[in-house]
LUMBATI-244848 format. One record per atom (N, C-alpha, C): atom name; x, y negated, z negated. Coordinates in Angstrom, 1 decimal. Layout:
<atoms>
['CA' [X Y Z]]
...
</atoms>
This chain:
<atoms>
['N' [129.1 -92.9 -117.6]]
['CA' [128.2 -93.2 -116.5]]
['C' [128.8 -92.7 -115.2]]
['N' [128.0 -92.0 -114.4]]
['CA' [128.4 -91.4 -113.2]]
['C' [128.7 -92.5 -112.1]]
['N' [129.5 -92.1 -111.1]]
['CA' [129.8 -93.0 -110.0]]
['C' [128.5 -93.4 -109.3]]
['N' [127.6 -92.5 -109.1]]
['CA' [126.3 -92.8 -108.5]]
['C' [125.5 -93.8 -109.2]]
['N' [125.5 -93.7 -110.5]]
['CA' [124.7 -94.7 -111.3]]
['C' [125.3 -96.0 -111.3]]
['N' [126.7 -96.1 -111.2]]
['CA' [127.3 -97.4 -111.1]]
['C' [126.9 -98.1 -109.8]]
['N' [127.0 -97.4 -108.7]]
['CA' [126.5 -98.0 -107.4]]
['C' [125.1 -98.4 -107.5]]
['N' [124.2 -97.6 -108.0]]
['CA' [122.8 -97.9 -108.2]]
['C' [122.6 -99.2 -108.9]]
['N' [123.2 -99.3 -110.1]]
['CA' [122.9 -100.4 -111.0]]
['C' [123.6 -101.7 -110.5]]
['N' [124.8 -101.6 -110.0]]
['CA' [125.4 -102.8 -109.4]]
['C' [124.6 -103.3 -108.2]]
['N' [124.1 -102.4 -107.4]]
['CA' [123.2 -102.8 -106.3]]
['C' [121.9 -103.5 -106.8]]
['N' [121.4 -103.0 -107.8]]
['CA' [120.1 -103.6 -108.4]]
['C' [120.4 -105.0 -108.9]]
['N' [121.5 -105.1 -109.7]]
['CA' [121.9 -106.4 -110.3]]
['C' [122.1 -107.4 -109.2]]
['N' [122.9 -107.1 -108.2]]
['CA' [123.2 -108.0 -107.1]]
['C' [121.9 -108.4 -106.4]]
['N' [121.0 -107.5 -106.2]]
['CA' [119.7 -107.8 -105.5]]
['C' [118.9 -108.7 -106.3]]
['N' [118.9 -108.6 -107.6]]
['CA' [118.1 -109.5 -108.5]]
['C' [118.7 -110.9 -108.4]]
['N' [120.0 -111.0 -108.5]]
['CA' [120.7 -112.3 -108.4]]
['C' [120.4 -112.9 -107.1]]
['N' [120.5 -112.1 -106.0]]
['CA' [120.2 -112.6 -104.6]]
['C' [118.8 -113.2 -104.6]]
['N' [117.8 -112.5 -105.1]]
['CA' [116.4 -113.0 -104.9]]
['C' [116.2 -114.2 -105.7]]
['N' [116.9 -114.3 -106.9]]
['CA' [116.7 -115.6 -107.7]]
['C' [117.4 -116.8 -107.0]]
['N' [118.6 -116.6 -106.5]]
['CA' [119.2 -117.7 -105.8]]
['C' [118.4 -118.2 -104.6]]
['N' [117.8 -117.3 -103.8]]
['CA' [117.0 -117.7 -102.7]]
['C' [115.7 -118.4 -103.2]]
['N' [115.1 -117.8 -104.2]]
['CA' [113.8 -118.3 -104.6]]
['C' [113.9 -119.6 -105.3]]
['N' [115.0 -119.9 -106.0]]
['CA' [115.2 -121.1 -106.7]]
['C' [115.4 -122.3 -105.8]]
['N' [115.8 -122.0 -104.5]]
['CA' [116.0 -123.1 -103.5]]
['C' [116.9 -124.2 -104.0]]
['N' [118.1 -123.8 -104.5]]
['CA' [119.1 -124.7 -105.1]]
['C' [120.3 -124.9 -104.1]]
['N' [120.2 -124.5 -102.9]]
['CA' [121.3 -124.6 -101.9]]
['C' [122.3 -123.5 -102.0]]
['N' [122.0 -122.4 -102.6]]
['CA' [122.9 -121.3 -102.7]]
['C' [122.5 -120.1 -101.9]]
['N' [121.8 -120.4 -100.8]]
['CA' [121.3 -119.4 -99.9]]
['C' [122.4 -118.5 -99.3]]
['N' [123.5 -119.1 -98.9]]
['CA' [124.6 -118.4 -98.3]]
['C' [125.1 -117.4 -99.3]]
['N' [125.3 -117.8 -100.5]]
['CA' [125.8 -116.9 -101.6]]
['C' [124.7 -115.8 -101.8]]
['N' [123.5 -116.2 -101.8]]
['CA' [122.4 -115.2 -102.0]]
['C' [122.4 -114.1 -100.9]]
['N' [122.5 -114.5 -99.6]]
['CA' [122.5 -113.6 -98.5]]
['C' [123.8 -112.7 -98.6]]
['N' [124.9 -113.3 -99.1]]
['CA' [126.1 -112.5 -99.2]]
['C' [125.9 -111.4 -100.3]]
['N' [125.2 -111.7 -101.4]]
['CA' [124.8 -110.8 -102.4]]
['C' [123.9 -109.7 -101.9]]
['N' [123.0 -110.1 -101.0]]
['CA' [122.1 -109.1 -100.3]]
['C' [122.9 -108.1 -99.5]]
['N' [123.8 -108.6 -98.8]]
['CA' [124.7 -107.7 -98.0]]
['C' [125.5 -106.7 -99.0]]
['N' [126.0 -107.3 -100.0]]
['CA' [126.7 -106.4 -101.0]]
['C' [125.8 -105.4 -101.6]]
['N' [124.6 -105.9 -102.0]]
['CA' [123.6 -105.0 -102.7]]
['C' [123.2 -103.9 -101.7]]
['N' [123.0 -104.2 -100.5]]
['CA' [122.6 -103.2 -99.5]]
['C' [123.7 -102.1 -99.3]]
['N' [124.9 -102.6 -99.4]]
['CA' [126.1 -101.6 -99.3]]
['C' [126.1 -100.7 -100.5]]
['N' [126.0 -101.3 -101.7]]
['CA' [126.0 -100.5 -102.9]]
['C' [124.9 -99.5 -103.0]]
['N' [123.7 -100.0 -102.8]]
['CA' [122.5 -99.1 -102.8]]
['C' [122.6 -98.1 -101.7]]
['N' [123.2 -98.5 -100.5]]
['CA' [123.3 -97.5 -99.4]]
['C' [124.3 -96.4 -99.8]]
['N' [125.4 -96.7 -100.5]]
['CA' [126.3 -95.7 -101.0]]
['C' [125.6 -94.8 -102.0]]
['N' [124.8 -95.4 -102.9]]
['CA' [124.0 -94.6 -103.9]]
['C' [123.1 -93.6 -103.2]]
['N' [122.4 -94.2 -102.2]]
['CA' [121.4 -93.4 -101.4]]
['C' [122.1 -92.2 -100.7]]
['N' [123.2 -92.5 -100.1]]
['CA' [124.0 -91.5 -99.4]]
['C' [124.4 -90.4 -100.3]]
['N' [125.0 -90.8 -101.5]]
['CA' [125.4 -89.8 -102.4]]
['C' [124.3 -88.9 -103.0]]
['N' [123.1 -89.5 -103.1]]
['CA' [121.9 -88.8 -103.6]]
['C' [121.0 -88.2 -102.6]]
['N' [121.5 -88.4 -101.3]]
['CA' [120.7 -87.8 -100.2]]
['C' [119.3 -88.4 -100.1]]
['N' [119.2 -89.7 -100.4]]
['CA' [117.9 -90.4 -100.3]]
['C' [117.9 -91.1 -98.9]]
['N' [117.5 -90.3 -97.9]]
['CA' [117.6 -90.8 -96.6]]
['C' [116.7 -92.0 -96.3]]
['N' [115.5 -92.1 -96.8]]
['CA' [114.6 -93.2 -96.6]]
['C' [115.2 -94.5 -97.1]]
['N' [115.7 -94.4 -98.3]]
['CA' [116.4 -95.6 -98.9]]
['C' [117.6 -96.0 -98.2]]
['N' [118.4 -95.1 -97.7]]
['CA' [119.6 -95.3 -96.9]]
['C' [119.2 -96.1 -95.7]]
['N' [118.2 -95.6 -95.0]]
['CA' [117.7 -96.2 -93.8]]
['C' [117.3 -97.6 -94.0]]
['N' [116.5 -97.9 -95.1]]
['CA' [116.1 -99.2 -95.5]]
['C' [117.3 -100.2 -95.7]]
['N' [118.4 -99.7 -96.3]]
['CA' [119.5 -100.5 -96.5]]
['C' [120.2 -101.1 -95.3]]
['N' [120.0 -100.4 -94.2]]
['CA' [120.5 -100.9 -92.9]]
['C' [119.8 -102.2 -92.5]]
['N' [118.5 -102.2 -92.8]]
['CA' [117.7 -103.4 -92.5]]
['C' [118.0 -104.5 -93.4]]
['N' [118.2 -104.2 -94.7]]
['CA' [118.6 -105.2 -95.7]]
['C' [119.9 -105.8 -95.3]]
['N' [120.9 -105.0 -94.9]]
['CA' [122.2 -105.4 -94.5]]
['C' [122.1 -106.4 -93.3]]
['N' [121.2 -106.0 -92.4]]
['CA' [121.0 -106.8 -91.2]]
['C' [120.4 -108.2 -91.6]]
['N' [119.4 -108.1 -92.5]]
['CA' [118.8 -109.4 -93.0]]
['C' [119.9 -110.3 -93.7]]
['N' [120.8 -109.7 -94.4]]
['CA' [121.8 -110.4 -95.1]]
['C' [122.8 -111.0 -94.1]]
['N' [123.2 -110.3 -93.1]]
['CA' [124.0 -110.8 -92.1]]
['C' [123.4 -112.0 -91.3]]
['N' [122.1 -111.8 -90.9]]
['CA' [121.4 -112.9 -90.2]]
['C' [121.3 -114.1 -91.1]]
['N' [120.9 -113.9 -92.3]]
['CA' [120.8 -115.0 -93.3]]
['C' [122.1 -115.8 -93.4]]
['N' [123.3 -115.0 -93.5]]
['CA' [124.6 -115.7 -93.6]]
['C' [124.9 -116.5 -92.4]]
['N' [124.6 -115.9 -91.2]]
['CA' [124.9 -116.6 -90.0]]
['C' [124.1 -117.9 -89.9]]
['N' [122.8 -117.8 -90.2]]
['CA' [121.9 -119.0 -90.1]]
['C' [122.2 -120.1 -91.1]]
['N' [122.7 -119.7 -92.3]]
['CA' [123.0 -120.7 -93.3]]
['C' [124.4 -121.2 -93.3]]
['N' [125.3 -120.6 -92.4]]
['CA' [126.7 -121.0 -92.4]]
['C' [126.8 -122.3 -91.6]]
</atoms>
């Protein structure tokens, strides 16, 4: 498996776990937003490596949302 695919799939998996933690409303929002930040970094690296400029741009907003969520829930 290529390095690019590893970043892609780790980013996808962390995003799925993030969304489930927040949607389940079990008090794990801080952990969820932390995973969102990690996911945006991983998918951002994948997007950069693959020259997917639109997806890379989107990851900056997801990272911002993750940081805001972490601050608000801390």
